TIMAR-415204 format. One line per field, with one value per residue (C-alpha): residue in three letters; chain; y, z, x. Coordinates in steps of 0.25 Angstrom, whole numbers. Layout:
N
residuo = [ALA/...]
cadena = [A/...]
py = [Y/...]
pz = [Z/...]
px = [X/...]
END
This chain:
223
residuo = [UNK/UNK/UNK/UNK/UNK/UNK/UNK/UNK/UNK/UNK/UNK/UNK/UNK/UNK/UNK/UNK/UNK/UNK/UNK/UNK/UNK/UNK/UNK/UNK/UNK/UNK/UNK/UNK/UNK/UNK/UNK/UNK/UNK/UNK/UNK/UNK/UNK/UNK/UNK/UNK/UNK/UNK/UNK/UNK/UNK/UNK/UNK/UNK/UNK/UNK/UNK/UNK/UNK/UNK/UNK/UNK/UNK/UNK/UNK/UNK/UNK/UNK/UNK/UNK/UNK/UNK/UNK/UNK/UNK/UNK/UNK/UNK/UNK/UNK/UNK/UNK/UNK/UNK/UNK/UNK/UNK/UNK/UNK/UNK/UNK/UNK/UNK/UNK/UNK/UNK/UNK/UNK/UNK/UNK/UNK/UNK/UNK/UNK/UNK/UNK/UNK/UNK/UNK/UNK/UNK/UNK/UNK/UNK/UNK/UNK/UNK/UNK/UNK/UNK/UNK/UNK/UNK/UNK/UNK/UNK/UNK/UNK/UNK/UNK/UNK/UNK/UNK/UNK/UNK/UNK/UNK/UNK/UNK/UNK/UNK/UNK/UNK/UNK/UNK/UNK/UNK/UNK/UNK/UNK/UNK/UNK/UNK/UNK/UNK/UNK/UNK/UNK/UNK/UNK/UNK/UNK/UNK/UNK/UNK/UNK/UNK/UNK/UNK/UNK/UNK/UNK/UNK/UNK/UNK/UNK/UNK/UNK/UNK/UNK/UNK/UNK/UNK/UNK/UNK/UNK/UNK/UNK/UNK/UNK/UNK/UNK/UNK/UNK/UNK/UNK/UNK/UNK/UNK/UNK/UNK/UNK/UNK/UNK/UNK/UNK/UNK/UNK/UNK/UNK/UNK/UNK/UNK/UNK/UNK/UNK/UNK/UNK/UNK/UNK/UNK/UNK/UNK/UNK/UNK/UNK/UNK/UNK/UNK]
cadena = [A/A/A/A/A/A/A/A/A/A/A/A/A/A/A/A/A/A/A/A/A/A/A/A/A/A/A/A/A/A/A/A/A/A/A/A/A/A/A/A/A/A/A/A/A/A/A/A/A/A/A/A/A/A/A/A/A/A/A/A/A/A/A/A/A/A/A/A/A/A/A/A/A/A/A/A/A/A/A/A/A/A/A/A/A/A/A/A/A/A/A/A/A/A/A/A/A/A/A/A/A/A/A/A/A/A/A/A/A/A/A/A/A/A/A/A/A/A/A/A/A/A/A/A/A/A/A/A/A/A/A/A/A/A/A/A/A/A/A/A/A/A/A/A/A/A/A/A/A/A/A/A/A/A/A/A/A/A/A/A/A/A/A/A/A/A/A/A/A/A/A/A/A/A/A/A/A/A/A/A/A/A/A/A/A/A/A/A/A/A/A/A/A/A/A/A/A/A/A/A/A/A/A/A/A/A/A/A/A/A/A/A/A/A/A/A/A/A/A/A/A/A/A]
py = [751/749/747/741/746/738/725/716/712/718/711/710/712/700/708/710/695/691/699/693/679/682/688/676/685/676/675/675/687/698/712/724/737/752/764/769/758/751/735/725/710/705/692/689/679/674/673/667/673/686/689/699/706/701/699/713/721/729/734/739/747/752/756/763/769/764/770/766/769/768/762/751/746/734/730/717/719/705/692/696/712/720/736/744/758/766/776/785/787/800/791/796/786/786/779/781/781/768/768/768/759/761/751/749/746/756/759/751/754/755/763/770/758/751/741/739/744/745/752/745/750/740/736/726/717/716/712/703/695/694/697/709/709/714/723/717/727/727/712/713/724/715/703/695/683/671/666/663/673/687/693/707/717/727/742/737/727/715/704/693/683/683/674/679/673/675/680/678/681/696/697/686/695/689/696/693/694/693/683/676/686/698/698/697/708/717/715/716/729/735/737/740/744/757/757/760/751/751/738/737/725/726/720/718/709/703/708/716/727/736/749/759/760/772/769/772/786/785/796/802/811/815/812]
pz = [385/370/366/352/344/332/339/334/348/362/374/386/400/410/419/407/403/417/416/403/408/420/412/402/390/378/371/358/350/359/357/361/362/365/371/357/352/344/345/340/340/346/352/365/363/372/365/374/388/383/379/368/360/346/333/331/341/329/325/339/338/324/327/340/336/348/350/358/373/373/385/383/393/391/399/396/394/392/388/374/374/380/380/377/382/376/384/378/386/391/398/389/385/370/360/345/339/332/317/308/296/282/272/259/265/277/289/301/314/329/336/349/357/350/342/328/317/302/293/281/271/266/252/242/245/260/255/244/250/263/271/279/278/290/287/289/299/307/308/314/324/328/330/320/317/314/307/314/318/323/331/325/331/324/328/338/344/338/336/325/322/308/302/302/290/285/271/264/250/250/246/256/268/279/280/289/285/292/284/289/296/288/278/289/297/285/284/298/300/287/281/267/256/259/274/282/294/305/312/325/332/347/354/367/361/349/340/327/328/317/324/314/301/292/282/267/264/253/242/238/226/215/200]
px = [531/531/546/545/534/538/537/526/523/522/528/518/523/522/512/503/505/501/488/485/487/479/467/468/471/472/486/479/473/469/463/471/463/466/459/458/450/461/462/471/471/484/490/497/508/519/533/543/540/533/519/517/506/508/501/496/504/511/497/495/508/505/490/493/506/513/527/539/537/522/516/506/496/488/475/467/452/448/454/456/457/469/468/481/484/495/503/514/527/520/510/499/488/486/478/475/461/457/460/448/450/443/440/433/420/419/427/431/438/434/424/425/423/434/425/429/419/417/408/401/391/381/383/377/388/384/370/374/385/377/390/397/412/419/431/445/449/436/437/451/447/435/444/436/445/435/423/410/399/397/386/381/373/364/361/351/360/353/363/364/375/382/392/406/415/429/431/445/441/445/460/463/459/451/437/426/411/397/389/377/368/372/361/351/358/357/342/338/346/341/355/355/365/372/370/383/385/395/398/406/412/408/421/414/403/410/399/397/387/381/384/378/371/370/359/361/355/345/345/332/329/320/323]
END
């Protein structure tokens, strides 16, 4: 039962902790998900003799509008993912639809499968700079937190590997971008300026996928 909705951490019951230890759930960053498709990165930390959800629990309370007296049920899905169900005092299971966030270069949020996505319209910068920058919120939802490489699938399911770099030049904020492999991806998939693309991160595969392309509509006329 939620007794302190303003607390930055949530104490975990001994029985649940024993289940976590038995299933070898990591104490570091984990992903907490809900039936409504929301997800958050949290940490499980031991403070004295008690284990807590912390480093992000306050975001869960705010996003899900948790109230004093709500019953919370947690079930491990794998070694880094835990599913949360919320019950009101009247034993009614409830959830909120995931938020959809907009930004200057398109929209991003989560689809019906709970996989984060974003929309980007191909412009001259995508072609000249030879990179695709990932929205900050999308990278957070996808759990991207390091440089390296990323496997990317096109509409036909064909995969390629792109370089993943961290860019801190934009107002001191951390932004990730796809570098090597992006120009070839544009060419092979016949993407051009004005095309609107939807990319989603498939959590179960750890891959980025080009999920939808809306081609720029050419205007014809007579002078």
